[in-house]
C-alpha positions in Angstrom: 0.0 0.0 0.0 1.3 3.4 -0.9 0.9 5.2 2.4 2.4 8.4 1.1 -0.2 8.6 -1.7 -3.0 7.8 0.7 -1.8 10.4 3.2 -1.8 13.0 0.3 -5.3 12.0 -0.7 -6.6 12.3 2.9 -4.9 15.7 3.2 -6.3 17.0 -0.1 -9.8 15.7 0.8 -9.6 17.2 4.3 -8.6 20.7 2.9 -11.5 20.5 0.4 -13.9 19.7 3.2 -12.6 22.5 5.4 -13.0 25.0 2.7 -16.6 23.8 2.4 -17.0 23.9 6.0 -15.8 27.5 6.5 -18.4 28.7 4.1 -21.2 26.6 5.3 -20.4 27.5 8.9 -20.8 31.2 8.4 -23.9 30.8 6.3 -25.5 28.4 8.7 -24.8 30.5 11.8 -26.2 33.6 10.0 -29.2 31.6 8.8 -30.0 30.5 12.3 -29.9 34.1 13.6 -32.2 35.3 10.9 -34.6 32.3 11.3 -34.9 33.0 15.1 -35.6 36.7 14.4 -38.1 36.0 11.6 -39.9 33.1 13.2 -39.6 34.2 16.9 -38.2 32.1 19.8 -41.6 30.2 20.3 -42.0 29.2 16.6 -38.3 28.4 16.4 -38.7 26.0 19.3 -41.8 24.5 17.7 -39.9 23.8 14.5 -37.0 22.1 16.4 -39.2 19.9 18.5 -41.6 18.9 15.8 -38.9 18.4 13.1 -37.0 16.4 15.8 -39.8 13.9 16.1 -39.4 13.1 12.4 -35.6 12.6 12.8 -36.4 10.2 15.6 -38.0 8.0 13.1 -35.0 8.1 10.9 -32.7 6.1 13.2 -33.3 3.1 10.9 -32.2 5.1 7.9 -29.0 6.3 9.8 -28.1 2.7 10.5 -28.7 1.6 6.9 -26.8 4.5 5.5 -23.7 3.7 7.6 -23.9 0.1 6.5 -24.2 1.1 2.9 -21.1 3.3 3.0 -19.1 0.5 4.8 -19.9 -2.1 2.2 -19.5 0.2 -0.7 -16.0 1.3 0.6 -15.1 -2.3 1.2 -16.0 -3.4 -2.3 -14.0 -0.4 -3.7 -11.0 -1.4 -1.5 -11.1 -4.9 -3.0 -11.6 -3.5 -6.5 -14.7 -5.7 -7.0 -16.8 -3.8 -9.5 -19.4 -6.5 -10.0 -20.0 -6.8 -6.2 -20.0 -3.0 -5.9 -22.9 -2.7 -8.4 -24.9 -5.4 -6.6 -24.3 -3.7 -3.3 -25.4 -0.3 -4.4 -28.6 -1.5 -6.0 -29.5 -3.7 -3.1 -28.9 -0.8 -0.8 -31.1 1.5 -3.0 -34.0 -1.0 -2.8 -33.7 -1.3 0.9 -33.6 2.5 1.3 -36.8 2.9 -0.7 -38.5 0.3 1.5 -37.2 2.2 4.6 -38.6 5.5 3.2 -42.1 4.0 2.7 -42.0 2.5 6.2 -41.0 5.8 7.8 -43.8 7.7 6.0 -46.4 5.2 7.1 -45.2 5.1 10.7 -44.7 8.8 10.9 -48.2 9.6 9.5 -49.9 7.3 12.0 -48.2 6.8 15.4 -45.9 9.8 14.9 -48.8 12.1 14.0 -50.8 10.9 17.1 -47.8 11.7 19.3 -47.2 15.2 17.9 -50.9 16.0 18.2 -51.7 14.7 21.6 -48.4 14.3 23.5 -46.1 17.2 22.7 -46.3 20.3 24.7 -47.2 22.7 21.9 -49.2 26.1 22.1 -52.7 25.3 21.0 -53.0 28.3 18.7 -50.0 27.1 16.8 -51.0 23.4 16.5 -52.1 23.7 12.8 -48.8 25.2 11.8 -46.9 22.6 13.9 -48.7 19.8 12.0 -47.9 21.4 8.7 -44.3 21.6 9.7 -44.5 17.9 10.7 -45.9 16.7 7.3 -43.3 18.7 5.4 -40.5 17.3 7.6 -41.7 13.7 7.0 -41.6 14.2 3.2 -38.2 15.9 3.5 -36.9 13.0 5.4 -38.2 10.4 3.1 -36.4 12.2 0.2 -33.2 12.3 2.2 -33.4 8.5 2.9 -33.8 7.7 -0.8 -30.9 9.9 -1.6 -28.6 8.4 1.0 -27.0 5.6 -1.1 -25.9 8.2 -3.6 -24.1 10.4 -1.0 -22.6 7.2 0.6 -21.3 6.2 -2.9 -19.6 9.7 -3.4 -17.9 9.4 0.0 -16.9 5.9 -0.6 -15.2 7.0 -3.9 -13.5 9.8 -1.8 -15.0 12.5 -4.2 -14.9 15.1 -1.3 -14.9 18.0 -3.7 -18.3 17.0 -5.1 -19.6 16.4 -1.7 -18.3 19.9 -0.7 -19.9 21.6 -3.6 -23.3 20.0 -3.0 -23.2 20.8 0.7 -22.4 24.5 -0.1 -25.3 24.5 -2.6 -27.6 23.2 0.1 -26.8 25.8 2.7 -27.0 28.7 0.1 -30.4 27.5 -1.0 -31.5 27.5 2.7 -30.1 31.0 3.1 -32.2 32.1 0.1 -35.4 30.6 1.8 -34.7 32.7 4.9 -34.4 35.9 2.9 -37.6 35.0 1.1 -39.4 34.6 4.4 -38.7 38.2 5.3 -40.8 39.5 2.4 -43.9 37.2 2.7 -46.9 37.8 4.8 -48.0 34.2 4.7 -47.5 32.1 8.0 -43.7 32.1 8.1 -43.4 28.9 10.0 -45.5 26.9 7.5 -43.7 28.6 4.5 -40.3 27.8 6.0 -41.1 24.2 6.4 -42.4 24.0 2.7 -39.3 25.8 1.3 -36.9 23.4 3.3 -38.7 20.5 1.7 -38.1 22.0 -1.7 -34.4 22.3 -0.9 -34.3 18.6 0.0 -35.9 17.6 -3.3 -33.4 19.8 -5.3 -30.3 18.5 -3.5 -31.4 14.9 -3.8 -32.0 15.3 -7.6 -28.4 16.7 -8.0 -26.9 13.8 -6.0 -28.7 11.3 -8.2 -27.9 13.0 -11.6 -24.2 13.3 -10.8 -23.9 9.7 -9.6 -25.8 8.4 -12.6 -23.3 10.2 -14.9 -20.0 9.3 -13.2 -20.5 5.9 -11.5 -21.4 2.9 -13.6 -22.5 1.0 -10.6 -25.6 3.2 -10.2 -27.1 1.6 -13.4 -30.2 -0.2 -12.2 -29.9 -3.9 -11.6 -32.4 -6.3 -10.1 -30.5 -8.1 -7.3 -31.8 -11.4 -6.2 -28.9 -12.2 -3.9 -30.6 -13.1 -0.7 -27.3 -13.5 1.1 -26.4 -9.9 0.2 -29.7 -8.6 1.5 -29.2 -10.6 4.7 -25.7 -9.3 5.2 -26.7 -5.7 4.7 -29.8 -6.0 6.8 -28.1 -7.9 9.6 -25.2 -5.4 9.8 -27.8 -2.5 9.7 -29.9 -4.0 12.5 -27.0 -4.2 14.9 -25.9 -0.8 13.8 -29.4 0.3 14.9 -28.1 0.7 18.5 -25.7 3.3 17.4 -28.4 5.2 15.6 -30.7 4.9 18.5 -27.9 6.3 20.6 -27.8 9.4 18.5 -31.5 9.8 18.8 -31.3 9.4 22.6 -28.7 12.1 22.8 -30.4 14.5 20.5 -34.0 14.2 19.6 -35.1 11.9 22.5 -33.6 14.5 24.9 -35.4 17.2 23.0 -38.8 15.5 23.5 -38.1 15.0 27.2 -37.0 18.5 27.7 -40.2 19.7 25.9 -42.4 17.5 28.2 -40.9 18.9 31.4 -39.8 22.5 30.4 -41.7 23.6 27.3 -40.7 25.0 23.9 -38.5 27.8 25.3 -36.0 25.2 26.5 -36.2 23.6 23.1 -35.1 26.9 21.6 -32.0 26.9 23.9 -31.3 23.3 22.8 -31.7 24.3 19.1 -29.1 27.1 19.5 -26.7 24.8 21.5 -27.0 22.0 18.8 -26.4 24.6 16.1 -23.2 25.8 17.8 -21.9 22.4 18.6 -22.8 21.0 15.1 -21.0 23.8 13.4 -17.8 23.3 15.4 -17.8 19.5 15.4 -18.4 19.5 11.6 -14.7 20.5 11.2 -13.7 17.3 13.0 -16.4 15.3 11.1 -14.9 16.4 7.8 -11.4 15.3 8.9 -12.8 11.9 9.9 -14.8 11.7 6.8 -11.7 12.0 4.7 -9.9 9.4 6.8 -12.6 6.7 7.4 -12.6 5.3 3.8 -8.9 4.8 4.0 -9.3 3.0 7.3 -11.9 0.6 5.8 -9.9 0.1 2.6 -6.7 -0.7 4.4 -8.5 -3.3 6.5 -10.0 -4.8 3.3 -6.5 -5.1 1.8 -5.1 -6.5 5.2 -2.8 -3.5 5.9 -3.4 -3.7 9.6 -0.3 -1.7 10.7 -1.2 1.2 8.4 -4.8 1.1 9.6 -3.8 1.1 13.3 -1.5 4.2 12.8 -4.2 5.9 10.8 -6.8 5.4 13.5 -4.4 6.8 16.2 -3.4 9.8 14.1 -7.0 10.6 13.1 -8.1 10.4 16.8 -5.3 12.6 18.0 -5.7 15.3 15.3 -9.5 15.2 15.6 -9.3 15.9 19.4 -6.8 18.7 19.1 -8.6 20.4 16.2 -11.9 20.4 18.1 -10.2 21.7 21.2 -8.7 24.6 19.4 -12.1 25.4 17.9 -14.2 25.0 21.0 -12.0 26.6 23.7 -12.7 30.3 22.7 -16.4 29.4 22.4 -16.4 27.6 25.7 -14.7 30.6 27.5 -16.7 33.3 25.8 -20.0 31.6 25.3 -22.2 34.3 26.8 -20.6 37.2 24.9 -20.6 35.3 21.6 -24.3 34.5 21.9 -25.0 38.2 22.6 -23.1 39.2 19.4 -24.6 36.4 17.3 -28.3 36.5 18.4 -30.5 39.4 19.3 -32.6 37.2 21.5 -30.7 34.6 23.5 -32.9 31.7 24.9 -32.5 31.0 28.5 -30.2 28.0 29.3 -28.3 28.4 26.1 -24.9 29.1 27.7 -24.8 26.1 30.0 -26.3 23.8 27.3 -23.5 24.8 24.8 -20.7 24.3 27.3 -21.8 20.8 28.3 -22.5 19.7 24.8 -19.0 20.8 23.8 -17.4 18.8 26.5 -19.3 15.7 25.3 -18.3 16.4 21.7 -14.6 16.6 22.8 -14.8 13.1 24.2 -16.7 11.8 21.1 -14.1 13.3 18.8 -11.7 10.6 19.9 -14.2 7.8 19.0 -14.9 8.5 15.3 -11.9 6.6 13.9 -12.3 3.8 16.4 -15.9 3.3 15.2 -14.7 3.2 11.6 -12.1 0.5 12.5 -14.8 -1.6 14.2 -17.1 -1.1 11.3 -14.4 -2.3 8.8 -14.3 -5.7 10.5 -18.2 -6.2 10.0 -18.3 -7.8 13.5 -20.4 -5.3 15.3 -23.1 -7.3 17.2 -21.7 -7.3 20.7 -20.0 -3.8 20.2 -23.2 -2.2 19.3 -25.2 -3.9 21.9 -22.8 -2.6 24.7 -22.0 0.8 23.3 -25.6 1.4 22.3 -26.7 0.3 25.7 -24.7 3.0 27.4 -26.3 5.7 25.3 -29.8 4.3 25.7 -29.3 4.8 29.5 -29.4 8.6 28.9 -33.2 8.7 28.3 -34.5 6.8 31.4 -31.8 8.4 33.7 -32.7 11.9 32.4 -36.4 11.3 32.8 -35.8 10.1 36.3 -33.7 13.1 37.3 -36.3 15.5 35.9 -39.1 13.8 37.9 -37.3 14.5 41.2 -36.9 18.2 40.2 -33.3 18.6 38.9 -32.7 21.3 36.3 -32.5 20.7 32.5 -28.7 20.7 32.2 -28.4 17.4 34.1 -29.4 15.6 30.8 -26.0 16.7 29.4 -24.1 15.7 32.5 -25.5 12.2 32.0 -24.4 12.3 28.3 -20.9 13.3 29.2 -20.6 10.3 31.7 -22.0 7.9 29.2 -19.6 9.1 26.5 -16.6 8.6 28.8 -17.7 5.0 29.6 -18.3 4.3 25.9 -14.8 5.4 25.0 -13.3 2.9 27.5 -15.3 0.0 26.0 -14.6 0.9 22.4 -10.8 0.4 23.2 -11.6 -2.9 24.7 -13.6 -4.0 21.7 -11.2 -2.9 19.0 -8.4 -4.8 20.7 -10.5 -7.9 20.7 -11.7 -7.5 17.1 -8.3 -6.3 15.7 -5.5 -7.9 17.8 -2.9 -5.9 15.7 -4.3 -2.6 17.1 -1.9 -0.9 19.5 -4.1 0.2 22.5 -1.1 1.2 24.6 0.1 3.4 21.8 -3.3 4.9 21.4 -3.5 5.8 25.1 -0.1 7.4 25.0 -0.4 9.3 21.8 -4.0 10.3 21.9 -5.0 10.6 25.6 -1.7 11.4 27.5 -0.3 13.7 24.9 -3.5 15.6 24.4 -4.2 16.0 28.1 -0.7 17.6 28.4 -1.6 19.9 25.5 -4.8 21.0 27.2 -3.1 21.8 30.5 -0.3 23.8 28.9 -2.4 25.7 26.4 -5.1 26.8 28.9 -2.9 29.1 31.0 -2.7 32.3 28.9 -6.4 32.3 27.6 -7.7 31.6 31.1 -5.6 34.5 32.6 -7.0 36.9 29.9 -10.6 35.8 30.6 -10.2 36.3 34.3 -8.5 39.8 34.3 -10.4 41.5 31.5 -14.1 42.4 31.2 -16.2 40.9 28.4 -15.6 42.8 25.2 -14.7 42.3 21.5 -11.0 42.9 22.4 -11.0 40.2 25.1 -12.7 37.8 22.7 -10.1 38.6 20.0 -7.2 38.1 22.4 -8.7 34.8 23.6 -9.0 33.5 20.1 -5.5 34.5 19.1 -3.9 33.2 22.3 -5.9 30.0 22.2 -4.8 29.2 18.6 -1.2 30.2 19.1 -0.7 28.3 22.4 -2.6 25.2 21.3 -0.7 24.9 18.0 2.6 25.5 19.7 2.1 23.0 22.6 0.6 20.5 20.2 3.6 20.7 17.9 6.2 20.3 20.7 4.2 18.0 23.1 1.3 16.4 21.2 3.1 15.3 18.0 5.7 12.6 17.7 8.8 12.9 15.5 7.3 11.3 12.4 4.2 13.6 12.6 6.5 16.6 13.0 8.5 15.6 9.9 5.2 15.0 7.9 3.9 18.4 9.0 7.1 20.3 8.1 7.3 18.6 4.7 3.6 19.4 4.0 4.0 23.0 4.9 7.1 23.2 2.8 5.3 21.8 -0.2 2.3 24.1 0.3 4.6 27.1 0.7 6.6 26.1 -2.4 3.4 25.9 -4.5 2.3 29.4 -3.4 5.8 30.7 -4.1 5.8 29.2 -7.6 2.4 30.7 -8.3 3.7 34.1 -7.1 6.8 33.9 -9.4 4.7 32.8 -12.4 2.3 35.7 -11.8 4.8 38.5 -11.4 7.7 37.2 -13.6 5.6 36.3 -16.7 6.2 38.5 -19.7 3.8 41.4 -20.1 
């Protein structure tokens, strides 16, 4: 395996995804601000909790999509084009069945739950139901489109994925501006426009894949063993998807039952901030995960182990650099960003960011376990930890504890899940170096955190909240984290790779500069 070529591909894909993320981050944050101001805090809370119910029904799709990407990537790694076409078409048929099932379930039991069980203002019930129906249709479209996005990622066409993501957020920004000039019920119109965006993006994914990937040509697959393998893997992957629901939408519903839609607004803001920041890490892992699976498929276990460790280490420190200024200046940032800051937003954001920091280590570990295909016991145990969040949260709320305790429970479960992930990966992949992982990822990064906190924390304590303090905290955080990570967090091989990469990038820019200014007039 040409590890140098693979590392360059990962670096190139990561850069492309980061460029995409920088643009989508600013557009998404601005869009959220405008949506809150246009809809109002109450309608924004209604949209979050009602739309969340639909996402709750999508845990099956999430499990199936993850399975699809794993098997497609594995087939590509083995260079098995015949099997790749069969896998894609089987996955497409399964996704269509899932979409139909979700619509039926959502429009019966789900509709009853939204109408009679959610804590919604009675005067806005009709608008809430309109949002619900549009969200169901949007989600069905997303499910059907999922195999196409999974195929693009499996082929590591991250530039295409980036362009389509940018198109998605720009279209959503246009819908928000459109809302400002319409007198029609803005909540209902917003849901309808978001549905229209989902249809447009799904169509683009489908058209591109049909043009560039031969395996998307329709094929009737009668391979029962393949359907069984995909379905079995997906059913066990279901625990991971349910875990995501428990930590996001399930918690949203419980918060709504106990505290009402205002707290849902705070949760929506917190999830927006956390999602934006963690997307940077997700992009890095998205660029690395296909290589982890392909290296396992070609039996390059040592390269895979090193890639898992390096991905976890860099994911953690990247998220830490991004989250630390937000964590320290949450209240001031929210005042700058939003005209109306929902109550509880500050504490929600801080606790969700702590959980995200722990989860950032786990992404590459999950990819390695998925590569083996042996996920039954793994998903049962890890999913079990996450499922505990809902009953424990419900119990704590019944005895009168405040809303933020649900995130304290989530942080505890995430910590336990990380320990068990290391146990499982060593069992499934004996070549994996757990001791090296603990030293390189946990020990080194904890040392980086301790050393890099000193200057930003001092500034935060001695200065009053202001734009100047925020700027200084951002500057000192970046400089101290990068410096300490280079000297403490990175080993000698990683330092050498970093220096060579920077020299190559610098050389390219210098050559572009020379060509521009030394060319004949």
